[in-house]
C-alpha positions as semicolon CSV with decimal commas, in nm:
position;residue;x (nm);y (nm);z (nm)
1;M;7,655;29,832;-13,896
2;R;7,451;30,146;-13,957
3;K;7,610;30,193;-14,300
4;N;7,496;29,849;-14,415
5;L;7,129;29,918;-14,352
6;F;7,162;30,269;-14,488
7;A;7,318;30,129;-14,806
8;K;7,035;29,878;-14,839
9;L;6,787;30,162;-14,809
10;V;6,969;30,406;-15,040
11;V;7,088;30,171;-15,319
12;P;6,735;30,080;-15,441
13;L;6,640;30,447;-15,435
14;A;6,961;30,531;-15,622
15;V;6,874;30,269;-15,884
16;L;6,527;30,420;-15,919
17;L;6,680;30,766;-15,948
18;G;6,928;30,637;-16,211
19;L;6,648;30,485;-16,417
20;F;6,451;30,805;-16,383
21;T;6,756;31,008;-16,493
22;L;6,816;30,777;-16,790
23;S;6,456;30,813;-16,901
24;L;6,465;31,190;-16,853
25;V;6,798;31,238;-17,036
26;S;6,693;31,014;-17,324
27;T;6,368;31,207;-17,349
28;L;6,548;31,540;-17,357
29;V;6,807;31,419;-17,609
30;I;6,557;31,258;-17,844
31;T;6,319;31,556;-17,808
32;A;6,605;31,785;-17,912
33;D;6,684;31,553;-18,203
34;Q;6,318;31,565;-18,307
35;A;6,354;31,940;-18,376
36;K;6,655;31,869;-18,597
37;D;6,470;31,581;-18,764
38;G;6,185;31,815;-18,840
39;M;6,426;32,062;-18,997
40;V;6,588;31,785;-19,208
41;I;6,248;31,658;-19,323
42;N;6,140;32,012;-19,413
43;L;6,461;32,066;-19,611
44;A;6,414;31,730;-19,787
45;G;6,059;31,834;-19,872
46;R;6,191;32,166;-19,999
47;Q;6,419;31,972;-20,236
48;R;6,114;31,830;-20,408
49;M;5,965;32,173;-20,438
50;L;6,295;32,311;-20,576
51;S;6,309;32,036;-20,842
52;Q;5,965;32,145;-20,967
53;N;6,053;32,514;-20,941
54;I;6,369;32,462;-21,149
55;A;6,167;32,295;-21,428
56;K;5,907;32,568;-21,416
57;A;6,166;32,851;-21,435
58;A;6,362;32,677;-21,715
59;L;6,052;32,624;-21,930
60;A;5,935;32,979;-21,863
61;F;6,276;33,113;-21,976
62;R;6,256;32,892;-22,289
63;L;5,920;33,039;-22,378
64;S;5,969;33,405;-22,276
65;G;6,344;33,451;-22,275
66;E;6,326;33,672;-21,967
67;K;6,648;33,684;-21,769
68;G;6,462;33,669;-21,432
69;Y;6,354;33,312;-21,498
70;N;6,710;33,221;-21,583
71;D;6,839;33,367;-21,254
72;E;6,562;33,194;-21,062
73;A;6,644;32,859;-21,217
74;I;7,017;32,897;-21,144
75;A;6,952;33,011;-20,782
76;S;6,719;32,717;-20,726
77;M;6,974;32,469;-20,862
78;N;7,249;32,614;-20,641
79;L;7,020;32,599;-20,335
80;F;6,927;32,237;-20,419
81;Q;7,294;32,146;-20,467
82;E;7,405;32,306;-20,136
83;T;7,114;32,162;-19,939
84;N;7,167;31,812;-20,081
85;R;7,536;31,828;-19,987
86;A;7,446;31,914;-19,623
87;L;7,182;31,643;-19,615
88;I;7,430;31,380;-19,738
89;S;7,736;31,468;-19,528
90;G;7,598;31,687;-19,251
91;G;7,705;32,040;-19,176
92;K;7,560;32,380;-19,253
93;A;7,256;32,401;-19,481
94;P;7,103;32,725;-19,619
95;L;6,758;32,812;-19,486
96;D;6,698;33,138;-19,669
97;P;6,959;33,239;-19,932
98;K;6,825;33,592;-19,943
99;A;6,849;33,641;-19,563
100;G;7,172;33,446;-19,538
101;T;7,047;33,217;-19,259
102;W;7,193;32,869;-19,211
103;T;7,129;32,564;-18,991
104;E;7,352;32,279;-18,868
105;L;7,250;31,930;-18,982
106;S;7,361;31,589;-18,855
107;A;7,482;31,311;-19,080
108;P;7,197;31,082;-19,194
109;S;7,172;30,709;-19,155
110;P;7,350;30,493;-19,417
111;K;7,021;30,408;-19,585
112;S;6,909;30,770;-19,605
113;K;7,255;30,877;-19,720
114;E;7,243;30,626;-20,005
115;L;6,900;30,755;-20,116
116;L;7,021;31,117;-20,093
117;Q;7,324;31,028;-20,307
118;A;7,092;30,867;-20,562
119;A;6,883;31,187;-20,560
120;D;7,207;31,386;-20,606
121;R;7,308;31,177;-20,909
122;A;6,964;31,224;-21,062
123;F;6,995;31,597;-20,992
124;Q;7,330;31,619;-21,171
125;S;7,174;31,476;-21,489
126;Y;6,874;31,701;-21,437
127;R;7,100;32,005;-21,396
128;K;7,282;31,938;-21,724
129;V;6,951;31,926;-21,909
130;V;6,832;32,249;-21,744
131;E;7,161;32,429;-21,816
132;S;7,134;32,318;-22,179
133;V;6,785;32,467;-22,197
134;L;6,901;32,791;-22,035
135;S;7,197;32,822;-22,275
136;G;6,968;32,768;-22,578
137;G;7,190;32,492;-22,722
138;D;6,990;32,174;-22,782
139;E;6,642;32,238;-22,919
140;N;6,514;31,907;-22,784
141;A;6,667;31,948;-22,434
142;W;6,359;32,118;-22,291
143;K;6,162;31,806;-22,361
144;Q;6,393;31,614;-22,118
145;V;6,338;31,866;-21,838
146;T;5,999;31,724;-21,738
147;V;6,126;31,367;-21,746
148;Q;6,440;31,447;-21,544
149;A;6,240;31,661;-21,298
150;Q;6,011;31,366;-21,229
151;S;6,314;31,142;-21,170
152;V;6,466;31,392;-20,923
153;L;6,128;31,434;-20,757
154;S;6,094;31,057;-20,707
155;A;6,448;31,024;-20,569
156;A;6,397;31,322;-20,334
157;A;6,064;31,179;-20,216
158;A;6,228;30,840;-20,142
159;A;6,504;31,015;-19,941
160;T;6,242;31,219;-19,753
161;V;6,050;30,903;-19,661
162;S;6,374;30,745;-19,536
163;L;6,455;31,054;-19,324
164;E;6,104;31,046;-19,182
165;G;6,159;30,679;-19,095
166;D;6,483;30,766;-18,914
167;A;6,298;31,027;-18,709
168;A;6,019;30,784;-18,631
169;G;6,280;30,524;-18,525
170;R;6,428;30,764;-18,273
171;V;6,081;30,833;-18,131
172;T;6,024;30,457;-18,107
173;L;6,361;30,420;-17,932
174;L;6,253;30,685;-17,682
175;K;5,933;30,492;-17,610
176;V;6,129;30,169;-17,570
177;I;6,375;30,335;-17,330
178;Q;6,090;30,481;-17,126
179;E;5,903;30,150;-17,117
180;I;6,215;29,956;-17,016
181;S;6,299;30,217;-16,751
182;L;5,946;30,203;-16,615
183;A;5,950;29,821;-16,611
184;L;6,286;29,814;-16,435
185;A;6,164;30,079;-16,191
186;L;5,857;29,870;-16,112
187;V;6,074;29,561;-16,063
188;V;6,309;29,753;-15,833
189;A;6,010;29,899;-15,648
190;V;5,860;29,554;-15,596
191;L;6,196;29,425;-15,474
192;C;6,226;29,727;-15,243
193;V;5,881;29,666;-15,102
194;F;5,960;29,297;-15,053
195;F;6,294;29,379;-14,890
196;Y;6,147;29,648;-14,663
197;R;5,864;29,421;-14,559
198;R;6,092;29,124;-14,491
199;S;6,387;29,302;-14,332
200;I;6,224;29,597;-14,155
201;I;5,844;29,579;-14,144
202;A;5,822;29,203;-14,069
203;P;6,046;29,214;-13,756
204;I;5,865;29,522;-13,631
205;R;5,524;29,360;-13,684
206;E;5,639;29,042;-13,510
207;M;5,767;29,247;-13,216
208;N;5,440;29,440;-13,212
209;R;5,234;29,118;-13,208
210;F;5,449;28,987;-12,922
211;M;5,403;29,308;-12,726
212;G;5,028;29,298;-12,797
213;R;5,000;28,943;-12,659
214;S;5,211;29,045;-12,360
215;T;4,984;29,335;-12,269
216;E;4,686;29,098;-12,296
217;G;4,843;28,866;-12,036
218;K;4,947;28,599;-12,291
219;A;5,320;28,664;-12,300
220;D;5,532;28,385;-12,448
221;L;5,879;28,471;-12,320
222;T;6,028;28,162;-12,484
223;W;5,950;28,306;-12,830
224;R;6,244;28,456;-13,019
225;L;6,249;28,710;-13,302
226;P;6,400;28,557;-13,622
227;I;6,739;28,706;-13,721
228;R;6,733;28,754;-14,098
229;S;7,034;28,980;-14,155
230;K;7,355;29,112;-14,003
231;D;7,266;29,482;-14,027
232;E;7,090;29,701;-13,772
233;T;6,769;29,497;-13,798
234;G;6,963;29,180;-13,718
235;Q;7,137;29,358;-13,431
236;M;6,799;29,479;-13,310
237;A;6,662;29,122;-13,323
238;R;6,959;28,989;-13,127
239;S;6,929;29,265;-12,866
240;F;6,555;29,205;-12,841
241;N;6,608;28,829;-12,799
242;D;6,874;28,891;-12,533
243;F;6,635;29,120;-12,347
244;I;6,350;28,869;-12,368
245;E;6,583;28,593;-12,243
246;L;6,686;28,814;-11,950
247;L;6,320;28,891;-11,885
248;R;6,230;28,520;-11,905
249;N;6,511;28,425;-11,666
250;N;6,404;28,686;-11,412
251;F;6,036;28,594;-11,433
252;W;6,128;28,224;-11,415
253;D;6,336;28,292;-11,104
254;T;6,047;28,494;-10,964
255;S;5,808;28,206;-11,032
256;Q;6,042;27,954;-10,871
257;G;6,098;28,187;-10,576
258;T;5,723;28,230;-10,535
259;Q;5,679;27,852;-10,534
260;D;5,954;27,832;-10,272
261;F;5,764;28,094;-10,068
262;L;5,442;27,898;-10,085
263;A;5,620;27,576;-9,990
264;A;5,779;27,758;-9,693
265;F;5,440;27,898;-9,594
266;N;5,289;27,551;-9,610
267;S;5,570;27,418;-9,388
268;L;5,514;27,707;-9,149
269;D;5,143;27,630;-9,143
270;R;5,220;27,270;-9,041
271;S;5,454;27,395;-8,766
272;L;5,186;27,631;-8,638
273;A;4,939;27,345;-8,629
274;V;5,183;27,143;-8,413
275;F;5,244;27,445;-8,195
276;T;4,869;27,501;-8,149
277;K;4,828;27,141;-8,046
278;T;5,112;27,180;-7,797
279;F;4,950;27,485;-7,640
280;K;4,623;27,300;-7,605
281;S;4,810;27,035;-7,408
282;M;4,965;27,311;-7,199
283;E;4,619;27,456;-7,128
284;E;4,500;27,114;-7,015
285;G;4,806;27,080;-6,788
286;V;4,744;27,422;-6,635
287;A;4,381;27,327;-6,572
288;K;4,495;27,010;-6,397
289;G;4,744;27,209;-6,187
290;T;4,475;27,454;-6,084
291;K;4,250;27,168;-5,983
292;A;4,529;27,008;-5,783
293;V;4,602;27,334;-5,600
294;D;4,234;27,367;-5,514
295;Q;4,242;27,018;-5,374
296;V;4,550;27,106;-5,166
297;S;4,378;27,414;-5,029
298;G;4,071;27,208;-4,933
299;A;4,287;26,949;-4,765
300;V;4,469;27,215;-4,563
301;E;4,141;27,363;-4,447
302;S;4,024;27,019;-4,336
303;Q;4,338;26,997;-4,120
304;Y;4,200;27,266;-3,898
305;A;3,865;27,085;-3,858
306;S;3,991;26,751;-3,729
307;S;4,326;26,645;-3,593
308;E;4,225;26,278;-3,630
309;E;4,251;26,310;-4,010
310;I;4,604;26,446;-3,999
311;A;4,773;26,127;-4,117
312;S;4,534;26,056;-4,406
313;T;4,527;26,420;-4,507
314;S;4,907;26,445;-4,505
315;Q;4,931;26,132;-4,720
316;A;4,677;26,271;-4,968
317;L;4,855;26,603;-4,966
318;A;5,188;26,434;-5,053
319;Q;5,022;26,244;-5,339
320;M;4,866;26,562;-5,473
321;A;5,202;26,742;-5,452
322;E;5,361;26,457;-5,646
323;S;5,082;26,478;-5,908
324;L;5,132;26,853;-5,928
325;N;5,506;26,806;-5,975
326;Q;5,443;26,556;-6,260
327;T;5,195;26,794;-6,425
328;V;5,442;27,081;-6,406
329;S;5,711;26,860;-6,564
330;D;5,473;26,773;-6,852
331;V;5,390;27,139;-6,907
332;V;5,762;27,228;-6,913
333;A;5,832;26,951;-7,167
334;K;5,549;27,072;-7,395
335;A;5,666;27,432;-7,365
336;R;6,021;27,335;-7,465
337;E;5,884;27,151;-7,770
338;G;5,690;27,464;-7,865
339;E;6,004;27,676;-7,821
340;A;6,203;27,445;-8,052
341;A;5,924;27,445;-8,317
342;L;5,912;27,825;-8,310
343;G;6,293;27,841;-8,350
344;E;6,272;27,631;-8,666
345;T;5,982;27,843;-8,792
346;S;6,181;28,164;-8,734
347;T;6,475;28,021;-8,935
348;A;6,241;27,924;-9,224
349;M;6,084;28,272;-9,226
350;E;6,427;28,441;-9,234
351;S;6,530;28,225;-9,532
352;A;6,204;28,301;-9,715
353;R;6,249;28,675;-9,652
354;G;6,604;28,662;-9,801
355;Q;6,467;28,489;-10,113
356;A;6,200;28,759;-10,146
357;E;6,465;29,032;-10,142
358;Q;6,665;28,849;-10,413
359;V;6,356;28,815;-10,636
360;S;6,280;29,186;-10,587
361;Q;6,637;29,276;-10,689
362;R;6,606;29,062;-11,005
363;A;6,277;29,227;-11,098
364;A;6,430;29,574;-11,044
365;S;6,721;29,492;-11,279
366;L;6,474;29,449;-11,568
367;A;6,410;29,824;-11,579
368;E;6,779;29,889;-11,653
369;K;6,777;29,644;-11,947
370;A;6,464;29,798;-12,103
371;T;6,672;30,090;-12,237
372;V;6,829;29,851;-12,492
373;I;6,499;29,807;-12,680
374;H;6,418;30,181;-12,645
375;Q;6,747;30,266;-12,816
376;V;6,673;30,017;-13,095
377;V;6,325;30,168;-13,139
378;Q;6,479;30,517;-13,168
379;T;6,720;30,383;-13,434
380;I;6,422;30,247;-13,632
381;Q;6,246;30,583;-13,607
382;G;6,558;30,761;-13,739
383;I;6,585;30,520;-14,030
384;A;6,215;30,562;-14,108
385;E;6,255;30,943;-14,112
386;Q;6,557;30,918;-14,348
387;T;6,364;30,683;-14,578
388;N;6,065;30,920;-14,574
389;L;6,293;31,213;-14,670
390;L;6,448;31,016;-14,957
391;A;6,102;30,915;-15,081
392;L;5,989;31,280;-15,066
393;N;6,291;31,391;-15,272
394;A;6,221;31,118;-15,528
395;A;5,857;31,230;-15,549
396;I;5,968;31,592;-15,610
397;E;6,202;31,487;-15,888
398;A;5,929;31,269;-16,041
399;A;5,689;31,564;-16,034
400;R;5,941;31,777;-16,220
401;A;5,965;31,512;-16,492
402;G;5,592;31,531;-16,557
403;E;5,434;31,244;-16,742
404;A;5,765;31,053;-16,770
405;G;5,806;31,047;-16,392
406;R;5,452;30,942;-16,301
407;G;5,556;30,580;-16,236
408;F;5,839;30,698;-16,014
409;A;5,600;30,915;-15,815
410;V;5,387;30,606;-15,736
411;V;5,697;30,415;-15,620
412;A;5,813;30,707;-15,407
413;E;5,468;30,731;-15,243
414;E;5,476;30,357;-15,154
415;V;5,823;30,394;-15,003
416;R;5,704;30,693;-14,799
417;K;5,402;30,492;-14,671
418;L;5,632;30,205;-14,568
419;A;5,856;30,451;-14,381
420;E;5,557;30,600;-14,195
421;E;5,425;30,251;-14,109
422;S;5,771;30,158;-13,972
423;K;5,775;30,470;-13,757
424;R;5,422;30,407;-13,620
425;A;5,506;30,044;-13,540
426;A;5,827;30,151;-13,362
427;V;5,635;30,403;-13,149
428;Q;5,374;30,138;-13,063
429;I;5,650;29,896;-12,959
430;G;5,790;30,160;-12,725
431;D;5,445;30,213;-12,568
432;N;5,385;29,838;-12,522
433;L;5,733;29,796;-12,372
434;T;5,657;30,073;-12,120
435;G;5,334;29,892;-12,017
436;L;5,520;29,563;-11,979
437;M;5,785;29,721;-11,751
438;E;5,510;29,879;-11,537
439;G;5,381;29,524;-11,476
440;V;5,735;29,417;-11,378
441;D;5,753;29,707;-11,130
442;G;5,419;29,599;-10,979
443;T;5,550;29,245;-10,937
444;S;5,859;29,380;-10,754
445;K;5,639;29,579;-10,515
446;D;5,424;29,272;-10,440
447;V;5,735;29,069;-10,355
448;M;5,866;29,345;-10,126
449;A;5,528;29,355;-9,949
450;M;5,551;28,980;-9,891
451;S;5,905;29,029;-9,748
452;K;5,772;29,291;-9,505
453;E;5,496;29,056;-9,392
454;M;5,757;28,784;-9,328
455;E;5,964;29,027;-9,119
456;D;5,656;29,111;-8,905
457;V;5,583;28,740;-8,859
458;A;5,945;28,678;-8,749
459;E;5,918;28,954;-8,489
460;R;5,598;28,803;-8,350
461;I;5,762;28,460;-8,334
462;A;6,046;28,615;-8,130
463;G;5,785;28,754;-7,889
464;V;5,625;28,411;-7,858
465;V;5,964;28,251;-7,781
466;Q;6,027;28,512;-7,509
467;A;5,686;28,440;-7,353
468;I;5,762;28,067;-7,354
469;V;6,091;28,135;-7,171
470;L;5,895;28,323;-6,903
471;I;5,653;28,030;-6,875
472;L;5,943;27,789;-6,829
473;E;6,083;28,006;-6,552
474;G;5,741;28,008;-6,385
475;M;5,714;27,632;-6,419
476;D;6,051;27,591;-6,244
477;S;5,917;27,799;-5,956
478;T;5,603;27,586;-5,953
479;N;5,812;27,271;-5,933
480;E;6,003;27,407;-5,633
481;V;5,678;27,506;-5,462
482;S;5,526;27,160;-5,518
483;Q;5,832;26,998;-5,364
484;T;5,798;27,227;-5,064
485;V;5,431;27,126;-5,035
486;A;5,530;26,760;-5,028
487;A;5,789;26,821;-4,753
488;S;5,536;27,014;-4,551
489;A;5,283;26,732;-4,582
490;Q;5,538;26,484;-4,450
491;E;5,607;26,711;-4,156
492;L;5,233;26,723;-4,082
493;S;5,211;26,346;-4,067
494;A;5,513;26,329;-3,831
495;S;5,397;26,569;-3,572
496;S;5,047;26,669;-3,489
497;Q;5,179;26,945;-3,269
498;E;5,313;27,123;-3,570
499;M;4,989;27,066;-3,760
500;A;4,865;27,419;-3,730
501;S;5,187;27,581;-3,838
502;G;5,234;27,322;-4,116
503;A;4,879;27,369;-4,242
504;E;4,932;27,745;-4,248
505;S;5,257;27,699;-4,443
506;V;5,090;27,462;-4,686
507;S;4,803;27,704;-4,734
508;R;5,045;27,984;-4,811
509;F;5,242;27,769;-5,052
510;A;4,919;27,653;-5,216
511;S;4,821;28,016;-5,264
512;D;5,159;28,088;-5,428
513;V;5,123;27,786;-5,653
514;N;4,774;27,892;-5,754
515;H;4,904;28,242;-5,837
516;V;5,187;28,101;-6,050
517;I;4,950;27,867;-6,232
518;E;4,708;28,153;-6,301
519;E;4,994;28,356;-6,450
520;A;5,091;28,056;-6,662
521;G;4,732;28,029;-6,781
522;E;4,728;28,396;-6,881
523;S;5,057;28,351;-7,066
524;V;4,920;28,050;-7,247
525;K;4,613;28,249;-7,352
526;S;4,835;28,534;-7,473
527;L;5,047;28,290;-7,670
528;T;4,733;28,138;-7,819
529;V;4,627;28,483;-7,946
530;M;4,977;28,537;-8,091
531;V;4,967;28,203;-8,266
532;E;4,625;28,278;-8,414
533;D;4,748;28,618;-8,537
534;L;5,060;28,456;-8,679
535;S;4,846;28,196;-8,853
536;D;4,632;28,472;-9,006
537;R;4,942;28,651;-9,134
538;V;5,076;28,328;-9,281
539;D;4,744;28,272;-9,458
540;Q;4,756;28,628;-9,594
541;G;5,113;28,581;-9,720
542;A;5,014;28,251;-9,881
543;R;4,721;28,417;-10,060
544;Q;4,948;28,692;-10,191
545;G;5,195;28,431;-10,311
546;E;4,918;28,236;-10,485
547;E;4,793;28,554;-10,656
548;L;5,144;28,632;-10,776
549;L;5,188;28,274;-10,897
550;V;4,858;28,293;-11,087
551;E;4,979;28,608;-11,267
552;L;5,314;28,448;-11,347
553;S;5,145;28,131;-11,474
554;K;4,980;28,338;-11,750
555;M;5,323;28,381;-11,909
556;N;5,512;28,116;-12,103
557;L;5,841;28,101;-11,909
558;G;5,989;27,752;-11,884
559;T;6,210;27,560;-12,124
560;C;6,320;27,198;-12,131
561;S;6,644;27,296;-11,958
562;D;6,444;27,454;-11,676
563;M;6,224;27,148;-11,658
564;R;6,523;26,916;-11,622
565;S;6,650;27,126;-11,331
566;V;6,310;27,119;-11,159
567;V;6,278;26,743;-11,215
568;A;6,621;26,679;-11,062
569;K;6,528;26,877;-10,752
570;A;6,189;26,706;-10,733
571;I;6,350;26,360;-10,740
572;D;6,591;26,454;-10,458
573;A;6,313;26,615;-10,253
574;H;6,081;26,314;-10,280
575;M;6,360;26,071;-10,195
576;A;6,426;26,275;-9,878
577;W;6,049;26,276;-9,815
578;M;6,048;25,896;-9,831
579;D;6,340;25,879;-9,584
580;R;6,151;26,096;-9,334
581;L;5,837;25,887;-9,390
582;E;6,023;25,568;-9,299
583;A;6,191;25,743;-9,003
584;S;5,846;25,830;-8,868
585;L;5,779;25,457;-8,837
586;D;6,054;25,447;-8,572
587;G;5,889;25,716;-8,360
588;R;6,028;26,032;-8,517
589;P;5,783;26,329;-8,491
590;W;5,562;26,363;-8,798
591;D;5,660;26,657;-9,022
592;L;5,560;26,562;-9,379
593;E;5,340;26,735;-9,638
594;T;5,064;26,500;-9,749
595;D;4,876;26,744;-9,976
596;P;5,010;26,691;-10,334
597;N;4,918;27,048;-10,433
598;K;5,115;27,209;-10,149
599;C;5,456;27,049;-10,185
600;R;5,722;27,226;-10,392
601;F;5,690;26,999;-10,696
602;G;5,310;27,001;-10,670
603;L;5,312;27,381;-10,704
604;F;5,522;27,341;-11,022
605;L;5,280;27,084;-11,164
606;S;4,982;27,310;-11,094
607;T;5,123;27,599;-11,302
608;T;5,292;27,417;-11,591
609;T;5,184;27,198;-11,880
610;P;5,411;26,998;-12,113
611;P;5,436;26,996;-12,495
612;A;5,180;26,790;-12,685
613;H;5,405;26,486;-12,727
614;M;5,443;26,451;-12,348
615;V;5,083;26,492;-12,232
616;D;5,037;26,122;-12,149
617;R;5,362;26,104;-11,950
618;W;5,271;26,424;-11,768
619;R;4,931;26,287;-11,664
620;E;5,097;25,970;-11,536
621;V;5,340;26,185;-11,333
622;V;5,049;26,377;-11,179
623;S;4,869;26,052;-11,096
624;L;5,176;25,894;-10,930
625;H;5,254;26,215;-10,740
626;D;4,899;26,233;-10,602
627;K;4,910;25,864;-10,509
628;L;5,245;25,904;-10,329
629;H;5,115;26,184;-10,105
630;G;4,791;25,995;-10,050
631;L;4,988;25,697;-9,918
632;G;5,178;25,933;-9,690
633;H;4,844;26,050;-9,548
634;Q;4,747;25,687;-9,488
635;V;5,071;25,625;-9,300
636;E;4,999;25,926;-9,078
637;D;4,645;25,800;-9,001
638;H;4,771;25,449;-8,919
639;L;5,040;25,584;-8,685
640;R;4,794;25,805;-8,501
641;G;4,561;25,508;-8,464
642;G;4,837;25,279;-8,338
643;R;4,819;25,049;-8,643
644;Q;5,192;24,999;-8,690
645;D;5,170;24,701;-8,928
646;Q;4,935;24,881;-9,164
647;A;5,157;25,192;-9,151
648;V;5,462;24,984;-9,249
649;K;5,269;24,828;-9,538
650;A;5,155;25,169;-9,667
651;A;5,511;25,306;-9,637
652;S;5,644;25,012;-9,840
653;E;5,389;25,079;-10,113
654;A;5,483;25,449;-10,105
655;R;5,849;25,357;-10,157
656;A;5,757;25,159;-10,473
657;V;5,540;25,445;-10,605
658;G;5,822;25,694;-10,534
659;S;6,069;25,483;-10,732
660;N;5,829;25,464;-11,029
661;L;5,775;25,841;-11,009
662;A;6,150;25,909;-11,008
663;S;6,204;25,681;-11,311
664;L;5,920;25,846;-11,504
665;L;6,049;26,194;-11,422
666;M;6,398;26,108;-11,549
667;D;6,252;25,963;-11,869
668;M;6,032;26,269;-11,920
669;A;6,327;26,506;-11,869
670;K;6,533;26,303;-12,118
671;H;6,265;26,322;-12,390
672;C;6,142;26,673;-12,312
673;E;6,211;26,837;-12,647
674;G;6,112;26,542;-12,862
675;P;6,234;26,455;-13,216
676;D;6,036;26,720;-13,407
677;V;5,986;26,990;-13,146
678;K;6,166;27,318;-13,210
679;A;5,965;27,541;-12,977
680;P;6,033;27,558;-12,601
681;A;5,876;27,274;-12,411
682;L;5,683;27,436;-12,130
683;V;5,389;27,675;-12,155
684;A;5,171;27,847;-11,900
685;S;4,879;27,642;-11,774
686;T;4,604;27,655;-11,515
687;V;4,463;27,308;-11,589
688;R;4,510;27,166;-11,239
689;R;4,430;27,494;-11,071
């Protein structure tokens, strides 16, 4: 996979380098040809000069007869002949006959060759006339020299102009090659910039924007990075999406676990309220027992004052003992109810603590997955450094080329800037990812703290249960004592002779009963303090859970699939709630949540909002859910007030509302995504909160 991205990065640079090389080579080749063209043009110009020099030397020899002019004319004609041959066919051409220097010429273009051949034919006629003048044959030949010289001069000038045109054409070709190379280089550069921005810079910027929103507390964990290729950037996008999905799942589980915690805390709060009420009844029973014992003690003392009141006093004493026995039985029954309620509370707390440990383990696993994105970021940095190095090499080569490489230097600089921007964005992503994982670690610590608080609460509940057991044992002793008091009272009424000893026994037993009841009262007070402390700890745990839920609600976590799962559980939970509501009409103890914001589904509603196309359905769900719990509260009030008929009527209405709520929830789950919705359905919300 690495080779694919590397090829995509190198191929455009190779194309740019190829265009640069083509332009450079063509410049060097044509520049070298320009030196040869200059030599050819100079030689062609010399031909014109030689044609004039030949005429001048021939006429001077005709007039003076000096042999030097003859030699000069012959040498000039030979030089013209040899130079014209090299110009026509290419090859060696004489530069300086005296010095014996030569130069290599290239073959001319067809047009120039044709003009040079025409000049050569004119020269041959011209040469015959000149040779005739030099030999002294034809007297009129010298008159033709000027005419023939002008003809050769014209032909040589035409050939020179054609050779100059050939040279100018090659210069024009060089310009065209350079312009085309520059245009192609610009096109490739634009395509490179577009490719780099789309395939490398765009994903990095999108990741950076996501990380920026996450650090601002606006994380949308249902967002996914688009996968535009199958190379390393596509692999990075897939790995990033997998990591975000893992993160979303863990945070979603944490959110659901936190809502479960709060629901468990709310249930525990209800149990504590029942337990507090039970202890108040126990305190009243203890107060009645104390009063009864005082009455027994007063009755025993009156036995010593008058023997005539033995019968009535014994009867009253038996009645008081029976009342005491009944009171003790009531206290024992209340204490056993409190013991059972605390047992259920302890089980709920143990379950909540286990869920807290699972959530903490899920949050801790996120740190291990974070290395995936760090490795991808390091890969991006390596690619950016390689791209920067290639751009630097291209800039060096462009600088060597001078003016011809200026366009390539601009392209290389843009590529280098893109590489540096990619590297900076990758580093920033790594920093933002580190900040995000620090927040995950903080969440894990908060959950562990909540688990510790639950463990402390469970230990205190165990202490309360143990104290209740001691109270029950004391109540059994009290029951035995009260029975003994009753037997003693009967003995007093049977025999006045045993009055003194019976009264003394009753007094002693009354003292024992009073001591036991005082101990029971102290135990009840101690249990009351424990319950209050437990209630405070439950409130503290609930506040911590609410704070955690508020932080989690800032993130976009849920999808339509998650919503369907929550809706299914909510329907089952509310159907069970309705069954318990109807069972309470038959005398079952009341244990239902009537606050719509404290039940499990109510916590979900308070931290979630639907997509735009489901806002109306969602509001109707909230309205029905509030109405259902409100009817449950009415049923509770009617039952407490003894209004059974009204309670049955309210329960029947609640059943109808519950059925409508279940139907609406199923319809909402079915149409969650909607016909035109591509984004995840659920987003963070604090509307109800």
